[in-house]
Rosetta silent file (secondary structure, phi, psi, omega in degrees, C-alpha in Angstrom):
SEQUENCE: MEWASTFKGTGGYALHACEICKTRKRKCDRRLPQCSLCARYLDRSIARPKGIRLILHSFKNRACRYADHGDQVSSDISRDVNQLGVLSQKTRFPSVYFLDRDVFQQSLVEIPNPSLPLSLQLNILLGNDSEIHHIASRFFDHTHPFMPIISKQLFYTRHLSPLAPPKTDILLLCFCMKIFTWMPSEKISDPQTHDYLSAKHFIVEIEAAGIFTLQVLQANLLVAIYELGHGIYPSANLTIGACATRGIALDLERELTARTTSQFTWVEEEERRRVWWAIIILERVASLGWPSRTLITKDPTSQHLLPVDDSAWDDGVGDLILPSNFILM
SCORE:     score description
SCORE:     0.000 S_00000001
   1 L     0.000  141.812 -175.856   -1.951   47.053   21.885 S_00000001
   2 H   -67.178  -37.896 -177.732   -3.138   48.862   18.779 S_00000001
   3 H   -67.036  -32.085  179.060   -0.588   51.627   19.100 S_00000001
   4 H   -72.229  -37.966 -178.554    2.257   49.083   19.281 S_00000001
   5 H   -68.590  -16.737  179.696    1.056   47.153   16.249 S_00000001
   6 H   -71.302  -31.976 -174.673    1.170   50.374   14.235 S_00000001
   7 H  -116.342  -20.729 -178.275    4.967   50.604   14.456 S_00000001
   8 E  -113.785  119.149  179.406    6.126   47.162   15.512 S_00000001
   9 L   -88.077 -151.851  179.767    5.540   44.250   13.220 S_00000001
  10 L  -105.571  154.636  175.887    6.218   40.583   13.798 S_00000001
  11 L    71.133   25.150  177.520    9.548   38.812   13.996 S_00000001
  12 L    75.918   28.110  179.170   11.513   41.874   15.152 S_00000001
  13 E  -121.720  142.800  176.164   10.746   44.060   12.129 S_00000001
  14 E   -80.934  157.843  179.825    9.214   47.539   12.014 S_00000001
  15 L   -79.977  -24.103 -176.840    6.218   48.272    9.821 S_00000001
  16 L  -125.979  158.668  178.071    7.772   51.393    8.293 S_00000001
  17 L   -71.259  153.724 -179.707   11.202   52.420    7.058 S_00000001
  18 L   -77.258  169.041 -176.166   13.446   54.497    9.342 S_00000001
  19 H   -66.457  -34.351 -179.067   14.085   58.210    8.814 S_00000001
  20 H   -63.851  -47.480  179.737   17.646   57.695    7.536 S_00000001
  21 H   -64.838  -36.103  176.555   16.565   55.397    4.721 S_00000001
  22 H   -65.049  -42.155 -178.892   13.718   57.761    3.879 S_00000001
  23 H   -66.416  -43.625 -178.238   16.094   60.720    3.781 S_00000001
  24 H   -88.232   -0.405  179.165   18.707   58.922    1.674 S_00000001
  25 L    56.491   44.767  177.780   16.039   57.145   -0.373 S_00000001
  26 L  -105.472  158.148  175.661   17.557   53.783    0.433 S_00000001
  27 L   -77.218  122.590 -176.473   15.807   50.453    0.797 S_00000001
  28 L   -99.462  131.583  177.796   15.316   49.799    4.530 S_00000001
  29 L   -83.360   -2.838  172.208   15.261   46.241    5.860 S_00000001
  30 L    59.621   28.436  177.022   13.221   47.552    8.869 S_00000001
  31 E   -71.259  151.281  177.653   15.152   45.555   11.467 S_00000001
  32 L  -114.718  141.372    7.990   14.684   46.465   15.134 S_00000001
  33 L   -84.613   -3.644  177.882   16.058   48.223   17.082 S_00000001
  34 L  -150.431  149.224 -179.492   17.948   49.582   14.044 S_00000001
  35 L   -78.487  175.477 -177.390   18.203   48.705   10.391 S_00000001
  36 H   -63.704  -37.217 -179.928   21.404   47.550    8.671 S_00000001
  37 H   -65.574  -42.160  178.120   22.134   51.047    7.329 S_00000001
  38 H   -63.147  -42.075  179.153   21.866   52.585   10.812 S_00000001
  39 H   -63.610  -37.778  179.635   24.157   49.890   12.226 S_00000001
  40 H   -67.806  -38.366  178.650   26.681   50.532    9.475 S_00000001
  41 H   -69.127  -31.247  176.991   26.658   54.271   10.142 S_00000001
  42 H   -65.864  -36.020  178.063   27.222   53.656   13.843 S_00000001
  43 H   -67.449  -27.998 -178.133   30.392   51.704   12.997 S_00000001
  44 L  -106.243   23.015 -172.143   31.601   54.652   10.917 S_00000001
  45 L   -64.334  -32.073 -179.664   30.389   57.345   13.288 S_00000001
  46 L   -67.377  -41.047 -178.821   33.855   58.745   13.957 S_00000001
  47 L   -78.606  -26.253 -175.184   34.548   59.262   10.277 S_00000001
  48 L  -125.856   81.480  179.842   31.057   60.433    9.423 S_00000001
  49 H   -61.888  -27.160  178.969   29.676   62.809   12.062 S_00000001
  50 H   -65.277  -33.817  178.285   26.746   63.627    9.772 S_00000001
  51 H   -63.275  -35.341  178.008   25.660   60.007   10.005 S_00000001
  52 H   -63.039  -42.794 -179.476   25.467   60.330   13.780 S_00000001
  53 H   -62.442  -40.485  179.223   23.149   63.294   13.449 S_00000001
  54 H   -65.800  -41.705  179.938   20.906   61.350   11.094 S_00000001
  55 H   -65.014  -46.413  179.068   20.852   58.326   13.384 S_00000001
  56 H   -62.002  -38.232  178.157   20.115   60.414   16.475 S_00000001
  57 H   -64.622  -39.551  178.681   17.413   62.243   14.568 S_00000001
  58 H   -65.291  -46.124  179.320   15.895   58.922   13.536 S_00000001
  59 H   -64.188  -37.893  179.837   15.978   57.535   17.078 S_00000001
  60 H   -64.085  -42.366  179.136   14.552   60.768   18.466 S_00000001
  61 H   -63.469  -42.854  179.117   11.630   60.651   16.048 S_00000001
  62 H   -63.281  -42.372 -179.993   10.903   57.044   16.918 S_00000001
  63 H   -63.381  -40.713  179.672   11.051   57.795   20.643 S_00000001
  64 H   -65.228  -40.256 -179.280    8.702   60.751   20.257 S_00000001
  65 H   -65.682  -41.552  177.098    6.246   58.693   18.247 S_00000001
  66 H   -66.621  -38.059  179.841    6.234   55.920   20.863 S_00000001
  67 H   -65.656  -42.196  179.090    5.883   58.470   23.674 S_00000001
  68 H   -60.683  -42.944 -179.032    2.946   60.169   21.968 S_00000001
  69 H   -73.321  -26.987  173.758    1.170   56.880   21.540 S_00000001
  70 H   -64.152  -41.395  176.120    1.966   55.922   25.134 S_00000001
  71 H   -63.967  -37.731  179.714    0.127   59.045   26.286 S_00000001
  72 H   -64.165  -40.472  178.828   -2.718   58.144   23.968 S_00000001
  73 H   -63.725  -41.984  179.420   -2.954   54.673   25.502 S_00000001
  74 H   -61.427  -42.325  178.838   -3.033   56.147   29.020 S_00000001
  75 H   -67.925  -35.155  177.813   -5.838   58.494   28.060 S_00000001
  76 H   -64.588  -41.678  178.960   -7.718   55.641   26.370 S_00000001
  77 H   -63.419  -44.050  179.337   -7.484   53.524   29.517 S_00000001
  78 H   -62.092  -39.643  179.608   -8.715   56.402   31.674 S_00000001
  79 H   -65.715  -40.959 -179.991  -11.600   56.999   29.275 S_00000001
  80 H   -64.561  -41.483  179.464  -12.574   53.315   29.310 S_00000001
  81 H   -64.958  -39.546  178.518  -12.501   53.173   33.116 S_00000001
  82 H   -64.323  -36.657  179.013  -14.617   56.311   33.314 S_00000001
  83 H   -66.213  -29.348  178.183  -17.131   54.786   30.928 S_00000001
  84 H   -74.421  -16.190  173.243  -17.430   51.788   33.245 S_00000001
  85 L    99.847   -0.663 -176.553  -18.477   54.145   35.998 S_00000001
  86 L   -73.180  -48.068 -177.005  -15.745   53.549   38.577 S_00000001
  87 L   -87.255  -28.335 -177.016  -14.060   56.937   38.399 S_00000001
  88 L   -76.143  -21.286 -179.408  -16.988   58.968   37.160 S_00000001
  89 L  -101.709  109.468 -179.959  -19.167   57.953   40.130 S_00000001
  90 L   -76.974  138.267  179.357  -17.901   59.505   43.348 S_00000001
  91 L   -79.260  127.378  178.163  -18.406   57.477   46.488 S_00000001
  92 L  -120.957   33.013  179.826  -20.586   59.238   49.048 S_00000001
  93 L   -70.641  132.044 -179.193  -20.810   56.449   51.568 S_00000001
  94 L   -70.618  111.936 -177.907  -21.069   57.849   55.122 S_00000001
  95 L   -65.231  -20.632  179.893  -17.835   56.830   56.844 S_00000001
  96 H   -64.614  -18.306  177.665  -19.488   57.329   60.247 S_00000001
  97 H   -58.103  -37.200  179.993  -21.283   54.016   59.621 S_00000001
  98 H   -99.943  -28.577 -176.055  -18.027   52.223   60.457 S_00000001
  99 H   -76.972  -38.482 -179.710  -16.269   54.857   62.577 S_00000001
 100 L  -150.890   95.999 -174.663  -19.044   55.384   65.141 S_00000001
 101 H   -66.994  -35.033  179.667  -22.120   53.194   64.834 S_00000001
 102 H   -62.515  -43.147  178.491  -23.965   54.883   67.718 S_00000001
 103 H   -64.108  -40.168  179.972  -23.652   58.277   66.060 S_00000001
 104 H   -63.993  -43.232 -178.550  -24.816   56.818   62.761 S_00000001
 105 H   -67.815  -30.633  179.092  -27.889   55.199   64.313 S_00000001
 106 H   -80.154  -20.839 -179.030  -28.858   58.412   66.091 S_00000001
 107 L   -86.202  173.786  178.251  -28.450   60.490   62.960 S_00000001
 108 L  -103.103   19.123 -178.886  -30.738   60.650   59.954 S_00000001
 109 L   -71.711  134.308  178.448  -27.958   59.770   57.521 S_00000001
 110 L  -109.920  147.728  176.049  -28.970   57.204   54.919 S_00000001
 111 L   -76.760  122.520 -176.035  -26.732   54.814   53.044 S_00000001
 112 L   -71.270  151.955  175.149  -26.818   55.889   49.381 S_00000001
 113 L  -136.232   71.841 -174.237  -27.803   53.531   46.610 S_00000001
 114 L   -74.542  159.313  172.813  -26.949   55.451   43.430 S_00000001
 115 L   -90.840  129.273 -176.533  -27.562   54.288   39.889 S_00000001
 116 L  -102.164  159.127  171.056  -24.306   53.765   38.022 S_00000001
 117 L   -58.748  -17.392  177.612  -23.494   53.862   34.299 S_00000001
 118 H   -62.130  -24.166 -178.985  -22.868   50.166   34.878 S_00000001
 119 H   -59.422  -34.452  179.475  -26.639   49.676   34.818 S_00000001
 120 H   -63.551  -42.936  178.636  -26.626   50.145   31.048 S_00000001
 121 H   -64.666  -41.200  178.769  -24.168   47.274   30.587 S_00000001
 122 H   -65.576  -38.410  177.759  -26.197   45.030   32.885 S_00000001
 123 H   -62.118  -38.903  179.504  -29.390   45.895   31.021 S_00000001
 124 H   -65.738  -41.972 -179.094  -27.755   44.902   27.746 S_00000001
 125 H   -71.733  -31.408 -178.590  -26.595   41.555   29.171 S_00000001
 126 H   -83.081  -36.021 -177.153  -29.948   40.826   30.817 S_00000001
 127 L    99.793 -161.459 -177.417  -32.229   41.909   27.987 S_00000001
 128 L   -80.064 -176.662 -176.306  -35.678   43.448   28.204 S_00000001
 129 H   -62.380  -39.177 -179.329  -38.174   43.219   31.064 S_00000001
 130 H   -65.333  -36.127  178.167  -39.711   39.973   29.845 S_00000001
 131 H   -69.338  -37.187  176.839  -36.289   38.301   29.727 S_00000001
 132 H   -64.099  -42.534  178.000  -35.521   39.504   33.259 S_00000001
 133 H   -65.417  -33.551  177.072  -38.835   38.071   34.475 S_00000001
 134 H   -66.562  -41.203  177.365  -38.015   34.798   32.709 S_00000001
 135 H   -61.745  -45.495 -179.533  -34.655   34.639   34.517 S_00000001
 136 H   -64.529  -41.671  179.992  -36.351   35.317   37.858 S_00000001
 137 H   -62.869  -42.491  178.732  -39.081   32.755   37.199 S_00000001
 138 H   -65.427  -38.076  179.484  -36.536   30.086   36.330 S_00000001
 139 H   -65.332  -48.086 -177.187  -34.513   30.913   39.438 S_00000001
 140 H   -70.288  -23.722  178.604  -37.463   30.735   41.824 S_00000001
 141 H   -79.404  -36.737 -171.425  -38.708   27.501   40.238 S_00000001
 142 H  -109.396  -33.542 -174.648  -35.424   25.584   40.313 S_00000001
 143 L  -100.408  -40.660 -175.312  -33.034   27.255   42.786 S_00000001
 144 L   -56.339  -36.130 -178.558  -35.220   28.909   45.402 S_00000001
 145 L   -60.182  -33.380 -178.609  -36.566   25.620   46.863 S_00000001
 146 L  -103.594   -9.577  176.392  -33.124   24.504   48.110 S_00000001
 147 L  -141.786   70.620 -175.907  -31.574   27.940   48.754 S_00000001
 148 L   -82.347   80.807 -178.541  -34.409   30.304   49.774 S_00000001
 149 L  -113.805   -1.853 -179.966  -32.434   33.439   50.571 S_00000001
 150 L  -120.955  126.168 -179.580  -34.309   35.917   48.338 S_00000001
 151 L   -68.972  118.236  179.101  -37.837   36.996   49.179 S_00000001
 152 H   -64.932  -38.256 -179.255  -40.050   36.130   46.244 S_00000001
 153 H   -66.130  -48.731 -179.592  -42.669   38.609   47.394 S_00000001
 154 H   -66.752  -35.077 -175.974  -40.257   41.535   47.764 S_00000001
 155 H   -63.812  -43.951 -176.876  -38.446   40.695   44.558 S_00000001
 156 H   -81.798  -38.192 -174.869  -41.508   40.949   42.349 S_00000001
 157 H   -83.184  -30.003 -176.019  -43.435   43.692   44.161 S_00000001
 158 H  -110.430  -52.446 -173.303  -40.555   46.004   45.038 S_00000001
 159 H   -73.261  -35.396  178.606  -37.399   45.216   43.088 S_00000001
 160 L  -108.505   35.704  179.770  -39.092   44.568   39.732 S_00000001
 161 L   -67.111  134.427  178.936  -41.815   47.147   40.171 S_00000001
 162 L   -71.693   -9.017 -177.847  -43.050   48.568   36.834 S_00000001
 163 L   -78.683  -19.937 -178.537  -43.303   52.012   38.441 S_00000001
 164 L  -149.633  143.164  178.356  -39.515   52.522   38.553 S_00000001
 165 L   -67.950  145.942  179.862  -36.537   50.983   36.747 S_00000001
 166 L   -65.852  144.767  179.191  -34.447   48.611   38.879 S_00000001
 167 L   -79.619  177.695 -173.117  -31.301   50.032   40.412 S_00000001
 168 H   -61.905  -41.209 -178.058  -27.804   48.745   39.839 S_00000001
 169 H   -66.629  -32.887  177.377  -27.774   46.349   42.798 S_00000001
 170 H   -70.674  -40.691  177.344  -31.046   44.744   41.661 S_00000001
 171 H   -63.144  -38.743  176.447  -29.726   44.341   38.124 S_00000001
 172 H   -62.612  -42.466  178.517  -26.598   42.719   39.539 S_00000001
 173 H   -62.122  -42.187  177.392  -28.752   40.309   41.545 S_00000001
 174 H   -63.120  -39.808 -179.655  -30.750   39.420   38.419 S_00000001
 175 H   -66.025  -38.537  177.301  -27.538   38.866   36.484 S_00000001
 176 H   -70.393  -29.590  171.899  -26.218   36.520   39.186 S_00000001
 177 H   -61.970  -40.934  179.086  -29.543   34.662   39.047 S_00000001
 178 H   -62.619  -42.635  179.471  -28.902   34.152   35.356 S_00000001
 179 H   -65.093  -40.253 -175.287  -25.424   32.782   36.053 S_00000001
 180 H   -63.528  -30.775 -178.569  -26.718   30.503   38.805 S_00000001
 181 L   -90.988    8.312  179.060  -29.145   28.778   36.437 S_00000001
 182 L   -69.022  141.616  177.804  -26.443   28.141   33.809 S_00000001
 183 L  -124.255  134.689  178.498  -26.023   24.532   32.721 S_00000001
 184 L   -66.324  151.523  178.911  -22.921   23.130   30.968 S_00000001
 185 L  -133.827 -179.417  178.918  -23.300   21.854   27.427 S_00000001
 186 L   -67.086  -32.707 -179.303  -21.177   20.079   24.836 S_00000001
 187 L   -79.863  -41.053 -177.947  -20.110   23.418   23.366 S_00000001
 188 L  -125.601  105.738  179.185  -19.491   25.228   26.654 S_00000001
 189 L  -111.862  -15.686 -179.849  -18.404   23.068   29.581 S_00000001
 190 L   -76.083  121.091 -178.990  -16.092   25.485   31.398 S_00000001
 191 L   -68.661  -18.056  177.976  -18.029   27.079   34.307 S_00000001
 192 L   -82.553   69.376 -177.155  -15.866   30.189   34.146 S_00000001
 193 L   -77.079  174.468  177.756  -18.048   31.633   31.424 S_00000001
 194 H   -63.142  -39.797  178.965  -18.053   35.175   30.123 S_00000001
 195 H   -65.382  -39.706  178.955  -21.098   35.985   32.258 S_00000001
 196 H   -62.815  -47.843  179.429  -19.423   34.611   35.381 S_00000001
 197 H   -64.723  -36.321  177.374  -16.275   36.668   34.842 S_00000001
 198 H   -64.824  -40.180  179.254  -18.391   39.728   34.061 S_00000001
 199 H   -62.756  -42.127  177.270  -20.319   39.269   37.312 S_00000001
 200 H   -61.060  -39.118  179.424  -17.088   39.152   39.319 S_00000001
 201 H   -67.802  -43.099 -179.394  -16.007   42.346   37.588 S_00000001
 202 H   -64.909  -37.546  179.630  -19.334   44.084   38.211 S_00000001
 203 H   -61.697  -42.676  178.644  -19.262   43.180   41.916 S_00000001
 204 H   -62.963  -42.667 -179.289  -15.875   44.852   42.321 S_00000001
 205 H   -65.185  -42.512 -178.478  -17.097   47.978   40.537 S_00000001
 206 H   -67.001  -39.070  176.779  -20.278   48.218   42.580 S_00000001
 207 H   -66.351  -37.642  178.099  -18.374   47.816   45.837 S_00000001
 208 H   -66.029  -27.401  179.111  -15.896   50.483   44.719 S_00000001
 209 L   -82.136   -3.563  176.228  -18.823   52.822   44.081 S_00000001
 210 L    85.242   16.305  176.950  -19.976   52.435   47.695 S_00000001
 211 L   -79.501  117.172 -170.235  -23.222   50.541   47.080 S_00000001
 212 L  -128.111   79.885 -175.616  -23.789   48.705   50.363 S_00000001
 213 L  -128.727  165.663  177.115  -27.067   46.787   50.233 S_00000001
 214 H   -65.304  -31.716 -177.808  -28.408   43.355   51.074 S_00000001
 215 H   -66.571  -35.335  175.946  -28.981   42.692   47.376 S_00000001
 216 H   -65.156  -39.807  176.823  -25.255   43.023   46.624 S_00000001
 217 H   -64.619  -40.992  177.867  -24.580   40.479   49.371 S_00000001
 218 H   -62.880  -38.809  176.293  -27.211   38.137   47.919 S_00000001
 219 H   -63.029  -42.095  176.365  -25.542   38.430   44.520 S_00000001
 220 H   -61.440  -39.226  179.305  -22.207   37.558   46.139 S_00000001
 221 H   -63.624  -42.322  178.460  -23.810   34.554   47.801 S_00000001
 222 H   -62.721  -39.750  177.049  -25.133   33.241   44.504 S_00000001
 223 H   -65.276  -40.366  179.773  -21.660   33.596   42.994 S_00000001
 224 H   -63.365  -43.616  178.526  -20.140   31.812   46.005 S_00000001
 225 H   -65.273  -38.958  177.619  -22.572   28.884   45.695 S_00000001
 226 H   -61.277  -45.926 -179.285  -21.881   28.745   41.944 S_00000001
 227 H   -66.697  -39.819  179.671  -18.124   28.628   42.561 S_00000001
 228 H   -66.336  -40.966 -179.420  -18.483   26.031   45.299 S_00000001
 229 H   -69.212  -32.800 -178.829  -20.696   23.815   43.166 S_00000001
 230 H   -97.386    4.019  176.990  -18.412   23.981   40.129 S_00000001
 231 L    67.032   40.056  178.381  -15.193   23.669   42.142 S_00000001
 232 L   -91.790   94.809 -179.090  -13.789   27.083   41.245 S_00000001
 233 L  -113.650  150.392    4.100  -11.024   27.457   43.835 S_00000001
 234 L   -86.042    6.195 -175.879   -9.678   29.475   45.569 S_00000001
 235 H   -57.620  -36.875 -177.643  -12.390   31.918   44.492 S_00000001
 236 H   -59.456  -49.756 -179.636  -15.121   29.912   46.250 S_00000001
 237 H   -66.179  -38.844 -179.381  -13.511   30.181   49.695 S_00000001
 238 H   -67.424  -39.700  179.822  -12.536   33.803   49.187 S_00000001
 239 H   -67.605  -39.620  177.389  -16.024   34.788   48.060 S_00000001
 240 H   -62.907  -42.416  177.129  -17.624   33.041   51.045 S_00000001
 241 H   -62.201  -39.037  177.429  -15.261   34.888   53.382 S_00000001
 242 H   -65.576  -36.795  177.234  -16.149   38.173   51.712 S_00000001
 243 H   -64.055  -41.410  179.101  -19.849   37.387   52.181 S_00000001
 244 H   -63.457  -42.654  179.326  -19.300   36.754   55.890 S_00000001
 245 H   -64.651  -42.373  178.878  -17.456   40.042   56.314 S_00000001
 246 H   -67.523  -37.758  178.229  -20.134   41.961   54.457 S_00000001
 247 H   -63.591  -39.623  176.336  -22.878   40.241   56.452 S_00000001
 248 H   -63.373  -41.279  179.207  -21.245   41.278   59.720 S_00000001
 249 H   -64.613  -28.125  178.356  -21.014   44.849   58.446 S_00000001
 250 L   -87.824    5.056  178.815  -24.743   44.744   57.658 S_00000001
 251 L    63.852   30.950 -178.913  -25.533   43.570   61.236 S_00000001
 252 H   -71.415  -24.329 -177.856  -27.106   40.351   59.988 S_00000001
 253 H   -63.484  -29.681 -179.433  -25.799   38.395   62.962 S_00000001
 254 H   -68.859  -22.623 -177.223  -28.215   40.229   65.256 S_00000001
 255 H   -68.565  -14.758 -177.556  -31.179   38.891   63.297 S_00000001
 256 H   -82.532  -24.829 -171.338  -30.588   35.395   64.747 S_00000001
 257 L   -84.678  -43.515 -177.947  -31.041   36.265   68.405 S_00000001
 258 L  -164.226  163.868  176.224  -34.382   38.088   68.535 S_00000001
 259 L   -70.491  137.247 -179.754  -36.754   40.193   66.538 S_00000001
 260 L   -97.490  161.681  176.838  -35.610   43.768   66.338 S_00000001
 261 L  -101.433   43.857 -176.798  -37.698   46.912   66.491 S_00000001
 262 L   -87.061 -172.112 -179.137  -36.037   48.297   63.404 S_00000001
 263 L   -80.284   -1.561 -177.150  -37.511   49.827   60.295 S_00000001
 264 L   -81.932  145.140  172.713  -37.604   46.431   58.573 S_00000001
 265 L   -77.029  172.455  179.740  -40.824   44.531   58.022 S_00000001
 266 H   -62.709  -40.130  179.682  -41.167   40.912   59.105 S_00000001
 267 H   -63.346  -40.094  179.115  -40.535   39.681   55.553 S_00000001
 268 H   -67.566  -42.353  178.585  -37.388   41.807   55.338 S_00000001
 269 H   -62.955  -40.779  178.821  -36.114   40.607   58.716 S_00000001
 270 H   -65.079  -37.012  177.538  -36.706   37.001   57.717 S_00000001
 271 H   -64.490  -45.291  178.137  -34.816   37.580   54.478 S_00000001
 272 H   -61.994  -39.965  179.411  -31.854   39.049   56.342 S_00000001
 273 H   -64.529  -41.025 -179.781  -31.951   36.111   58.784 S_00000001
 274 H   -67.738  -36.363  177.047  -31.952   33.582   55.944 S_00000001
 275 H   -62.740  -41.827  179.958  -29.011   35.283   54.253 S_00000001
 276 H   -68.144  -38.871  175.683  -26.993   35.005   57.464 S_00000001
 277 H   -61.784  -38.778  178.464  -27.921   31.332   57.895 S_00000001
 278 H   -62.479  -39.749  178.511  -26.768   30.712   54.315 S_00000001
 279 H   -65.157  -43.665  178.718  -23.400   32.302   55.119 S_00000001
 280 H   -59.144  -45.965 -178.221  -23.039   30.158   58.263 S_00000001
 281 H   -66.728  -46.253 -177.664  -23.825   26.977   56.327 S_00000001
 282 H   -62.377  -41.585 -178.305  -21.621   27.798   53.339 S_00000001
 283 H   -63.953  -34.322  179.827  -18.617   28.658   55.477 S_00000001
 284 H   -79.980  -33.783  175.063  -18.853   25.313   57.269 S_00000001
 285 H   -64.735  -41.687 -179.814  -19.445   23.306   54.111 S_00000001
 286 L   -68.772  -16.845 -177.333  -16.379   24.911   52.540 S_00000001
 287 L  -103.729   10.334 -178.513  -14.331   23.976   55.644 S_00000001
 288 L   -60.406  -39.118  179.071  -15.243   20.265   55.782 S_00000001
 289 L   -90.764    7.169 -178.385  -11.856   19.269   54.395 S_00000001
 290 L  -139.453   69.910 -173.034  -10.034   21.913   56.438 S_00000001
 291 L   -61.513  -29.114 -177.311  -11.124   21.439   60.084 S_00000001
 292 L   -82.524    0.007 -178.691   -8.418   23.722   61.503 S_00000001
 293 L   -66.912  137.760  177.703   -9.551   26.673   59.419 S_00000001
 294 L   -79.847  124.564 -178.961  -10.594   29.724   61.438 S_00000001
 295 L   -87.930  147.854  177.657  -14.214   30.630   60.753 S_00000001
 296 L   -82.385  -40.359 -178.331  -15.420   34.200   60.476 S_00000001
 297 L   -87.036  148.150  178.556  -18.965   33.492   61.661 S_00000001
 298 L   -80.361  154.566  176.137  -19.745   32.281   65.169 S_00000001
 299 L   -69.571  136.892  178.523  -21.392   28.941   65.831 S_00000001
 300 L   -68.508  155.008 -179.958  -25.154   29.261   66.379 S_00000001
 301 L  -116.402 -179.235 -179.721  -26.596   28.561   69.815 S_00000001
 302 L   -70.390  -12.223 -179.868  -29.901   27.256   71.139 S_00000001
 303 L   -94.427    0.185 -178.333  -31.173   30.818   71.397 S_00000001
 304 L   -84.585  140.921 -178.134  -30.801   31.545   67.709 S_00000001
 305 E   -79.275  135.908  174.550  -33.905   31.763   65.553 S_00000001
 306 E   -90.593  158.196  175.688  -34.354   29.298   62.708 S_00000001
 307 L   -61.565  148.198  179.405  -35.970   30.253   59.397 S_00000001
 308 L   -82.809 -176.154 -179.540  -39.747   29.950   59.321 S_00000001
 309 L   -59.360  133.450 -175.023  -41.802   27.904   56.862 S_00000001
 310 H   -62.204  -47.575 -177.357  -40.739   28.667   53.281 S_00000001
 311 H   -65.372  -37.272  177.740  -44.198   28.870   51.762 S_00000001
 312 H   -65.282  -38.588  178.982  -45.450   31.099   54.582 S_00000001
 313 H   -68.651  -41.613  178.757  -42.508   33.419   54.078 S_00000001
 314 H   -61.890  -36.452 -179.590  -43.012   33.544   50.313 S_00000001
 315 H   -84.024  -12.803 -179.598  -46.665   34.435   50.840 S_00000001
 316 L    67.908   44.111 -178.243  -45.859   36.938   53.604 S_00000001
 317 L   -64.161  124.676 -172.028  -48.300   35.448   56.118 S_00000001
 318 H   -74.673  -27.990 -174.707  -48.868   38.124   58.743 S_00000001
 319 H   -72.914   -9.627  177.644  -49.695   35.973   61.782 S_00000001
 320 H   -79.992   -0.487  178.276  -46.127   34.639   61.834 S_00000001
 321 H   -68.312  -25.295 -178.297  -44.976   38.013   63.076 S_00000001
 322 L   -60.948  132.948 -179.283  -45.811   36.921   66.633 S_00000001
 323 H   -57.978  -27.315 -178.411  -42.626   35.995   68.571 S_00000001
 324 H   -67.955  -17.066 -178.350  -44.305   32.782   69.786 S_00000001
 325 H   -91.690   -2.784  177.994  -44.313   31.456   66.237 S_00000001
 326 L   -81.278  145.740 -176.350  -40.548   31.698   65.800 S_00000001
 327 E  -102.502  128.825  175.655  -38.583   28.474   66.043 S_00000001
 328 E   -96.934  160.118  179.013  -35.464   28.237   68.204 S_00000001
 329 L   -68.847    0.000    0.000  -32.670   25.746   67.715 S_00000001
């Protein structure tokens, strides 16, 4: 801590002379917790009451100086946390969503998706618009074919629309795309990179701010796959479990049984269905060496819908909306 380094040096020595040596104009050896002169006066305290007053005055000054800087550190920490957006952004998530789902569905209450000061930090890490598009292009070229859980059509037309800046959850998703396409090199071989640790930190902040969207879950999924692929345990299992819990809260499990008459388009419903299938698969892959582990997600049945053709979904082919074109297990 900077405030500690101001008064405490290395090897048990203070950076400055004590008050007694300054008052008596003596050379101070700056030992901690007291210099040699202070220790000598303590031994003679009965004979020299004035020395006690000087020593107590010296200790009192030191204590006050440390206390003042302790308050300064507390205020600095609070200021830093506020700058990150956790405390400055009040959560306005409707609690009725979890307390009474029927009341929530009948009401016109919407789940908020505010923009946080965190967006500025994500923008700095991601770069300009062209760099974000490069990250997305690389992701869809190399990752999307084997893990198609993000709608390519929605991502480019809605999330990266030039008409409005992307919100915090979209920036987080882009940042996790960047992490997912990371490759180890001779200089950096540890998968727990600065970007990876930053993403874990950003996810916690966004969840604390009450942002509850599918894009945050998709970002978590990318982190979970990254951790599973690089053998980052126990984070991999914990992140997968968190994804399953969040998916249940988003009602993704219902997307497997039948098409809903909700406000979602067919492309959106298919995206939600694919995210839930990814959670089911990941949870079982992570449990291959632990057969007795209790799973959060239920086993799929013969009545559950499978994902449709990838290319048709990417193109948003409209004739696949018909229920007869859905594939059952």
